[in-house]
N, C-alpha and C positions, 0 to 999 in steps of 0.2 A: 458579417464577417464570420467566417467557417469556424466550427471548433478546433480545427486542426491549427488554422492562421492565431487562434487565440491562445495555444497551448504555445506555439513558438515564440508570442511576445510575453507569454506568462508560465517560463518553463518551470516544473516541480526541482523541487533541490537535489542535489547530485547525493548521493547513499552518503560519500566521505564528510559531505557538509553536515549530518545528522548523527551517523552510528559509527562507530570505530570498526575499519575493515577487518572481514571475516566472521566477525558477530553475527549472532542468529536474524539480530534487527535487519542489520545490515544485508543478510543472502536476499530474507524475504523482500524487503525493501526493491533489492534489485530484482526480483522477481515481478514487485507491482509495476516498477517503470518499464518490463517489458512486455507488458499489457497484462498482466493479472495473474493472481496465485489462488489456486485451490485451499481450502482446509485440509484436503487429507496430505497436500504437499507444504503446507508450515509445519503440521505434525512430525513429519518425515525432518524438515529442518530442525526443529525444536525439541522434536523428541516427546513431546507433552502431548497429550490426549484433546488439553483444551488450547483453542489458537487464540481465541479472544484475548487473552492477556497481550499476546503480540501483537496485535490487531489494534489495541487500545494503546499500547508504548508508541507505534507507529503514530497514532492519531494525534496522539499528543506533539509529538516534534512536527507536524505537519502543520494542525491549525496555526498557530501565530503567522503560518508563512503562506496561508488561502487555500492550503489543500485537506483533504478528506481521503479517507479509505471508507468507498462503499461497497457494502457487501449482499450480495443476492443469493438466494436460494436456487441450487439448480436442481437437487431431487433430495430425499433424505435429508440427510444430517450432512450434507454436501453443499458449501457455498462455494462462489467465486468473490472474489474482493481485486478490487481496480483501484487504481487513482481518481480521485475527483476534483476539479476546480469549482472551490468554492467563492472565491474572490467575487463574482457576478452575480453569486444568487441572495 
């Protein structure tokens, strides 16, 4: 089964199931659902130089539902964050 088919059988939660509409966490999570978000984009949304707290808060909500946020360094201090299905790992 392809990864896309697995995602269709096991979709990530909708933003409104996890966070209040319009909050920083809601906005960041929407970007994650759209394919990913970089650390500078998170800083623009949150107004904070540290993006790790927001990602940690999102992970806390996702883990019980079988999802995680995977962070990879693009270059320097710039990271890309993407959703990852952890149920089959």
